[in-house]
C-alpha positions as CSV (number, residue, x, y, z in Angstrom):
1,X,-40.1,13.2,-9.2
2,X,-42.1,15.7,-7.2
3,X,-39.9,17.8,-5.0
4,X,-41.2,18.6,-1.6
5,X,-38.6,20.9,-0.1
6,X,-35.5,23.1,-0.6
7,X,-32.3,23.2,1.3
8,X,-30.5,26.6,1.6
9,X,-26.7,26.2,1.8
10,X,-24.6,29.4,2.0
11,X,-21.5,31.0,3.2
12,X,-22.2,34.7,3.7
13,X,-20.1,36.8,6.1
14,X,-21.7,40.2,5.0
15,X,-25.2,38.7,4.4
16,X,-25.5,39.5,0.7
17,X,-25.2,35.9,-0.6
18,X,-27.7,34.8,2.1
19,X,-30.2,37.4,0.9
20,X,-29.9,36.3,-2.7
21,X,-30.3,32.6,-1.9
22,X,-33.4,33.2,0.3
23,X,-35.0,35.4,-2.4
24,X,-34.5,32.7,-5.1
25,X,-36.0,30.1,-2.7
26,X,-39.1,32.2,-2.0
27,X,-40.3,31.7,-5.6
28,X,-39.9,27.9,-5.8
29,X,-43.2,27.1,-4.0
30,X,-41.3,24.6,-1.8
31,X,-40.9,24.6,2.0
32,X,-37.4,25.1,3.4
33,X,-36.4,21.9,5.1
34,X,-32.8,23.0,6.0
35,X,-31.1,26.4,6.4
36,X,-27.5,25.4,6.4
37,X,-25.4,28.5,7.2
38,X,-21.8,27.6,6.6
39,X,-20.6,31.1,7.7
40,X,-20.0,30.3,11.3
41,X,-18.0,27.2,12.6
42,X,-20.4,26.7,15.5
43,X,-23.1,25.7,13.0
44,X,-21.0,23.3,10.9
45,X,-21.8,19.6,11.0
46,X,-21.8,16.6,8.7
47,X,-25.0,16.8,6.7
48,X,-26.7,14.4,4.2
49,X,-29.3,15.9,1.9
50,X,-32.8,14.3,1.6
51,X,-33.5,12.6,-1.7
52,X,-36.8,14.4,-2.1
53,X,-35.4,17.9,-2.0
54,X,-33.3,20.3,-4.1
55,X,-30.7,22.6,-2.8
56,X,-29.5,26.2,-3.5
57,X,-25.8,26.6,-2.8
58,X,-24.5,30.2,-2.6
59,X,-21.0,31.6,-1.9
60,X,-19.3,34.9,-2.4
61,X,-16.4,35.4,-4.8
62,X,-13.0,36.3,-3.4
63,X,-10.5,37.3,-6.2
64,X,-12.3,35.2,-8.8
65,X,-12.5,32.0,-6.7
66,X,-14.6,30.4,-3.9
67,X,-13.3,31.4,-0.5
68,X,-11.1,28.6,0.9
69,X,-13.1,28.5,4.1
70,X,-16.4,28.1,2.2
71,X,-14.9,25.3,0.1
72,X,-13.7,23.4,3.2
73,X,-17.1,23.7,4.9
74,X,-19.2,22.7,1.8
75,X,-17.1,19.5,1.6
76,X,-18.8,18.3,4.8
77,X,-22.1,18.0,2.9
78,X,-23.3,14.8,1.1
79,X,-25.5,15.8,-1.8
80,X,-26.9,12.3,-2.1
81,X,-27.3,12.6,-5.9
82,X,-29.8,15.4,-5.6
83,X,-30.4,18.5,-7.7
84,X,-28.7,21.8,-6.9
85,X,-28.8,25.4,-8.0
86,X,-25.4,27.0,-7.7
87,X,-25.0,30.8,-7.1
88,X,-22.0,33.1,-6.7
89,X,-22.1,36.7,-5.6
90,X,-19.3,39.1,-6.5
91,X,-18.5,42.8,-5.8
92,X,-19.1,44.2,-9.4
93,X,-15.5,43.3,-10.5
94,X,-15.6,39.8,-12.0
95,X,-16.6,36.3,-10.9
96,X,-14.0,34.7,-13.1
97,X,-13.7,31.0,-12.2
98,X,-15.8,31.0,-9.1
99,X,-19.0,29.6,-10.7
100,X,-17.3,26.8,-12.5
101,X,-15.4,26.0,-9.4
102,X,-18.6,25.8,-7.4
103,X,-20.1,23.5,-10.1
104,X,-17.2,21.1,-9.7
105,X,-17.2,21.2,-5.9
106,X,-20.9,20.5,-5.8
107,X,-20.5,17.5,-8.2
108,X,-17.6,16.2,-6.1
109,X,-19.8,16.0,-3.0
110,X,-22.8,14.3,-4.7
111,X,-25.0,17.1,-6.1
112,X,-26.3,17.3,-9.6
113,X,-26.1,21.1,-10.5
114,X,-28.8,21.9,-13.1
115,X,-28.9,25.7,-12.9
116,X,-26.6,28.5,-11.9
117,X,-26.4,32.2,-11.6
118,X,-24.2,35.1,-10.7
119,X,-25.3,38.1,-8.7
120,X,-23.7,41.3,-7.5
121,X,-23.4,42.3,-3.9
122,X,-21.8,45.3,-2.3
123,X,-18.1,44.7,-2.3
124,X,-16.6,43.7,1.1
125,X,-14.0,46.5,0.7
126,X,-16.7,49.2,-0.1
127,X,-16.8,52.1,2.4
128,X,-18.5,55.4,2.7
129,X,-15.8,57.4,0.9
130,X,-15.0,54.7,-1.7
131,X,-18.3,52.9,-2.4
132,X,-18.1,49.8,-4.6
133,X,-21.5,48.4,-5.7
134,X,-23.0,50.1,-2.7
135,X,-26.4,48.9,-1.6
136,X,-26.4,45.8,-3.8
137,X,-28.3,43.6,-4.1
138,X,-30.7,46.4,-4.7
139,X,-34.4,46.3,-5.7
140,X,-33.5,45.4,-9.3
141,X,-31.3,42.6,-8.2
142,X,-33.9,41.2,-5.9
143,X,-36.5,41.2,-8.7
144,X,-34.1,39.4,-10.9
145,X,-33.5,36.8,-8.1
146,X,-37.2,36.3,-8.0
147,X,-37.4,35.9,-11.8
148,X,-34.6,33.3,-11.6
149,X,-36.5,31.5,-8.8
150,X,-39.6,31.3,-11.0
151,X,-37.5,30.0,-13.9
152,X,-36.1,27.3,-11.6
153,X,-39.7,26.4,-10.6
154,X,-40.7,25.9,-14.3
155,X,-37.6,23.8,-15.0
156,X,-38.4,21.5,-12.1
157,X,-41.9,21.0,-13.6
158,X,-40.4,20.2,-17.0
159,X,-38.2,17.5,-15.5
160,X,-35.5,18.4,-18.0
161,X,-32.1,18.5,-16.4
162,X,-29.4,18.5,-19.1
163,X,-25.7,19.0,-18.2
164,X,-25.1,22.5,-16.9
165,X,-22.6,24.7,-18.7
166,X,-21.3,27.8,-17.0
167,X,-18.6,30.4,-17.6
168,X,-15.1,29.8,-16.2
169,X,-11.7,28.4,-17.2
170,X,-9.4,25.5,-16.5
171,X,-7.0,25.5,-14.9
172,X,-8.6,27.7,-12.3
173,X,-6.9,31.0,-11.6
174,X,-4.6,31.2,-8.6
175,X,-6.5,31.9,-5.3
176,X,-6.1,35.1,-3.4
177,X,-2.7,35.4,-1.8
178,X,-2.7,35.3,2.0
179,X,-2.0,38.7,3.4
180,X,-0.4,39.2,6.8
181,X,-2.7,41.7,8.2
182,X,-6.3,42.1,9.4
183,X,-8.7,45.0,10.3
184,X,-7.7,47.0,13.3
185,X,-9.7,48.5,16.2
186,X,-9.9,52.1,17.3
187,X,-10.0,51.4,21.1
188,X,-11.3,54.9,21.8
189,X,-14.4,54.2,19.8
190,X,-14.7,50.5,20.7
191,X,-17.5,49.7,23.2
192,X,-16.4,46.1,23.7
193,X,-19.9,45.0,22.5
194,X,-18.5,41.8,20.9
195,X,-20.4,42.1,17.6
196,X,-17.2,41.8,15.6
197,X,-16.5,38.6,17.4
198,X,-19.9,37.2,16.6
199,X,-19.6,38.3,12.9
200,X,-16.2,36.7,12.3
201,X,-16.6,33.5,10.3
202,X,-13.2,32.1,11.4
203,X,-13.3,33.1,15.1
204,X,-10.2,35.2,14.4
205,X,-11.3,38.0,16.9
206,X,-11.3,37.8,20.7
207,X,-11.7,40.2,23.6
208,X,-9.0,40.3,26.2
209,X,-8.2,43.7,27.6
210,X,-9.1,45.0,24.2
211,X,-10.2,43.5,20.8
212,X,-7.4,41.4,19.3
213,X,-7.4,39.8,15.8
214,X,-5.5,36.8,14.6
215,X,-4.0,37.7,11.2
216,X,-3.4,34.1,10.4
217,X,-7.1,33.2,10.6
218,X,-8.5,36.4,9.1
219,X,-9.9,35.9,5.6
220,X,-10.5,39.6,4.9
221,X,-14.3,39.3,4.5
222,X,-14.6,42.6,6.4
223,X,-17.7,41.5,8.2
224,X,-16.3,42.9,11.5
225,X,-15.8,46.3,9.8
226,X,-19.3,46.4,8.3
227,X,-21.2,45.2,11.4
228,X,-19.3,47.3,14.0
229,X,-22.0,49.7,15.5
230,X,-19.3,52.2,16.6
231,X,-17.3,52.2,13.3
232,X,-14.3,51.2,15.4
233,X,-13.0,48.5,13.0
234,X,-11.0,49.8,10.2
235,X,-8.2,49.0,7.6
236,X,-5.0,50.9,7.4
237,X,-2.8,48.9,5.1
238,X,-1.2,50.5,2.0
239,X,-1.7,47.6,-0.4
240,X,-5.4,47.2,0.5
241,X,-6.1,50.9,0.5
242,X,-4.5,51.1,-3.0
243,X,-6.7,48.2,-4.2
244,X,-9.8,49.8,-2.8
245,X,-8.9,53.0,-4.7
246,X,-8.5,50.9,-7.9
247,X,-11.8,49.1,-7.4
248,X,-13.7,52.3,-6.7
249,X,-12.3,53.7,-10.0
250,X,-12.5,50.7,-12.3
251,X,-15.6,48.9,-11.1
252,X,-18.1,51.8,-11.1
253,X,-20.0,50.6,-14.2
254,X,-23.0,48.5,-13.1
255,X,-22.9,44.8,-13.9
256,X,-25.9,42.6,-14.0
257,X,-26.8,39.1,-12.9
258,X,-26.3,36.2,-15.3
259,X,-28.4,33.0,-15.5
260,X,-27.3,29.6,-16.7
261,X,-30.4,27.4,-17.0
């Protein structure tokens, strides 16, 4: 079959997964027919994929698994027995079972995953004093994403789509435990611009007299922290601060993308 288009499907609160997915797509020589951004609920709808297209599905890794929110939103898509490239992006710690989970989820909704990859993005918990994979994906990562895209293009020409094998384990590891806290706001710095509200993938933030966060809805993606222009959003929770210290110390050695094709 001659493929005419590519669908981009991604959940990307801090934009790193989106960047990788679009870079891979740029090397396929196909027009983008659908840009399905699952990050924000206002853009979610039931979607059926065209039979003459392929898809690139990208999600971040949260504690070695797919974010529950991403999983729930991906399930609204009908893959229509079409080919898919699966991609997970992690913060230089470990992707553990996320890629094999994405493979199974994509198969459940009707995709045929034929290639996969893992990439590294700046960790959501990274900050100026405790950087974790700061600035990634960097130029080297982007070049590797382009290389991967070119390999996908060659595979499409070969028409050889054997069963995809990726790293991961069954049973899947336990998902991240829900924590009863969320980033806070320094009201003296906050300008009430609303960018944190716009950035939040679960609509967990609202502006009343001041910025308020719903801890039950927060998924700790830290998009509100990263995109606040006044640096008014912050985290002051002992367990998370200790975990950030640990990641900063133990995840300093650079990890590289992996391809499964």
